[in-house]
C-alpha positions as CSV (number, residue, x, y, z in Angstrom):
1,M,-1.2,-21.4,8.8
2,N,-3.0,-19.5,6.2
3,N,-2.0,-15.6,6.1
4,K,-3.9,-14.6,3.2
5,V,-5.9,-11.6,3.7
6,S,-8.5,-10.1,1.5
7,H,-10.9,-8.4,3.8
8,L,-11.5,-7.4,7.5
9,W,-12.9,-10.8,8.4
10,D,-9.8,-12.5,7.2
11,F,-7.5,-10.0,9.1
12,C,-9.3,-10.5,12.4
13,E,-9.1,-14.4,12.1
14,T,-5.6,-14.5,10.8
15,L,-4.5,-12.1,13.9
16,H,-6.4,-14.2,16.3
17,S,-5.3,-17.6,15.1
18,N,-1.6,-16.2,15.2
19,L,-2.1,-15.0,18.6
20,M,-3.7,-18.2,20.1
21,E,-0.9,-20.3,18.1
22,D,1.8,-18.4,19.9
23,Y,0.1,-18.0,23.3
24,N,2.9,-18.8,25.5
25,K,5.1,-16.4,23.8
26,V,2.6,-13.6,23.5
27,S,1.3,-14.0,27.1
28,S,5.0,-13.5,28.3
29,I,5.4,-10.3,26.5
30,Y,1.9,-8.9,26.2
31,N,2.2,-6.2,28.9
32,N,5.8,-5.2,27.6
33,A,4.8,-2.6,25.1
34,R,8.1,-2.6,23.0
35,K,8.4,-6.4,22.7
36,Y,4.8,-6.8,22.0
37,T,4.9,-4.1,19.4
38,E,7.8,-6.0,17.7
39,Y,5.9,-9.2,17.8
40,I,2.9,-7.7,15.9
41,A,5.1,-6.1,13.3
42,K,6.8,-9.4,12.7
43,L,3.1,-10.9,12.4
44,M,2.2,-8.2,9.8
45,K,5.3,-9.0,7.8
46,K,3.7,-12.5,7.5
47,L,0.3,-11.6,6.2
48,E,-0.2,-11.7,2.4
49,V,-2.8,-9.1,1.5
50,V,-4.7,-9.9,-1.3
51,N,-6.7,-7.2,-3.1
52,D,-8.8,-7.9,-6.6
53,N,-6.4,-11.2,-6.8
54,Q,-3.2,-9.1,-6.7
55,L,-0.7,-9.4,-3.9
56,S,-0.3,-6.1,-2.0
57,K,3.3,-5.0,-0.9
58,Y,4.2,-4.6,2.6
59,Y,6.0,-1.5,4.1
60,P,6.4,-1.2,7.8
61,E,5.5,2.6,8.9
62,Y,5.5,3.6,5.4
63,F,3.7,7.1,5.7
64,T,6.3,9.0,7.2
65,I,5.8,12.6,6.2
66,D,8.7,15.2,6.1
67,H,6.8,18.1,7.5
68,T,3.3,18.1,9.2
69,W,1.1,20.8,10.6
70,W,-2.2,20.0,12.4
71,E,-5.1,21.3,14.5
72,T,-6.2,19.6,17.6
73,N,-8.4,19.7,20.5
74,K,-7.6,18.6,23.8
75,P,-8.1,14.9,24.2
76,K,-11.5,14.0,26.0
77,K,-11.6,11.3,28.5
78,T,-14.5,8.9,28.4
79,N,-16.2,7.5,31.3
80,K,-13.7,4.6,31.0
81,S,-10.6,6.7,31.0
82,V,-10.0,6.2,27.3
83,N,-8.6,9.5,25.4
84,L,-10.7,10.5,22.6
85,Y,-8.7,12.6,20.2
86,D,-10.0,15.3,17.6
87,W,-7.3,16.4,15.3
88,K,-6.6,16.8,11.5
89,L,-3.6,17.4,9.4
90,T,-3.9,20.9,7.9
91,M,-0.7,21.0,5.7
92,V,1.9,18.3,4.7
93,V,5.0,18.9,2.9
94,E,7.4,16.4,1.2
95,H,10.9,17.2,-0.2
96,E,12.5,15.0,-2.5
97,N,15.8,15.9,-3.9
98,D,16.1,12.4,-6.0
99,V,14.9,13.7,-9.3
100,M,13.5,10.2,-10.3
101,D,11.4,9.9,-7.0
102,W,9.4,13.1,-6.4
103,T,6.5,11.5,-8.4
104,Y,6.6,8.8,-5.6
105,E,5.9,11.4,-3.0
106,V,3.4,12.9,-4.9
107,E,1.5,9.4,-4.9
108,K,2.1,9.1,-1.2
109,L,0.6,12.3,-0.4
110,D,-2.3,11.6,-2.6
111,S,-3.1,9.0,0.0
112,I,-3.0,11.3,3.1
113,H,-6.0,13.5,4.1
114,A,-4.8,17.2,4.6
115,N,-6.0,20.6,3.6
116,L,-2.9,21.4,1.9
117,K,-0.5,18.9,0.3
118,I,3.0,20.2,-1.2
119,V,5.8,18.1,-2.8
120,I,8.9,19.8,-3.5
121,G,10.8,18.2,-6.5
122,Y,13.5,18.8,-8.8
123,L,14.1,18.0,-12.4
124,P,17.3,17.9,-14.6
125,N,17.5,21.3,-16.3
126,K,17.7,19.6,-19.7
127,I,14.3,18.2,-19.6
128,R,12.5,21.1,-17.7
129,E,10.7,21.8,-21.3
130,N,8.9,18.7,-20.7
131,E,7.9,19.3,-17.2
132,E,4.1,19.9,-17.9
133,E,3.8,16.6,-19.9
134,I,5.6,14.6,-17.1
135,I,3.3,16.2,-14.4
136,A,0.1,15.7,-16.7
137,E,1.3,12.0,-16.8
138,Q,1.4,11.6,-13.0
139,C,-1.8,13.2,-12.3
140,K,-3.7,10.5,-14.2
141,Y,-2.7,8.3,-11.2
142,L,-4.1,10.7,-8.6
143,K,-7.2,9.4,-6.7
144,H,-7.8,12.2,-4.0
145,A,-6.2,15.4,-5.6
146,D,-9.5,17.2,-6.0
147,E,-11.0,16.1,-2.6
148,V,-8.6,18.8,-0.6
149,E,-8.4,22.4,-0.6
150,M,-5.1,22.1,-2.5
151,F,-2.4,19.6,-3.8
152,A,0.7,21.5,-5.0
153,L,4.0,20.4,-6.7
154,I,6.8,22.7,-6.5
155,L,9.7,21.9,-9.2
156,M,13.0,23.4,-9.3
157,N,16.2,22.9,-11.3
158,C,18.7,20.2,-10.4
159,D,21.4,22.6,-10.9
160,L,21.5,26.3,-10.2
161,E,21.5,28.6,-13.3
162,E,24.1,31.0,-11.8
163,N,23.5,33.9,-14.4
164,S,19.8,33.7,-14.7
165,A,17.2,36.0,-13.2
166,D,15.7,32.8,-11.5
167,P,18.7,30.4,-10.7
168,F,16.1,27.9,-9.1
169,G,13.8,27.7,-12.0
170,M,10.9,27.4,-9.4
171,N,7.5,26.6,-11.0
172,C,4.4,25.9,-9.0
173,Y,1.4,23.8,-10.0
174,V,-1.8,22.8,-8.5
175,L,-2.4,19.1,-9.2
176,H,-5.8,17.9,-10.4
177,K,-6.9,14.4,-11.6
178,D,-7.4,15.9,-15.0
179,G,-4.0,17.7,-15.2
180,P,-1.8,20.3,-13.7
181,E,-2.7,24.0,-13.4
182,K,0.6,26.2,-13.4
183,I,0.4,29.1,-10.9
184,D,2.3,32.3,-11.6
185,F,3.5,33.3,-8.1
186,K,6.3,35.4,-9.1
187,K,5.9,39.2,-9.1
């Protein structure tokens, strides 16, 4: 079976073909939410998603977010007893203490729609003098930073500087596609 997917039509056709091919198995688990969800997850792993002739990577449940805040209205029922939801993310925060991977969290939150996005990361004390250059380089990859109210990055020292006025060395930046803007929050 061809599991290559490059657009919605391919996805629908491939999903349907796989369900029909496995009809006996699928029909026996269709009303068991856990087993059917596991089946669909295994099916998703088999798909080869192609975008601009490049194979995309698959990560199940990739977009987990450390901390989220949202606004919601009570779900409305349609005349068919289907819930209609109306909610939006107001703030998301990712905390990454691996000094090599806070940029990964920046890229992930760039793909999430929320009014305020914050990444908290750390840099080795010895390269803090180059942090604006590093952040500016990461900003080149942002696609949606300027579409939200604010996308912020808070960077701190990996190691506390015990006898310093600011042992954490905390700096805050607003991220834009064309580079970071350092925010003076210390009073």
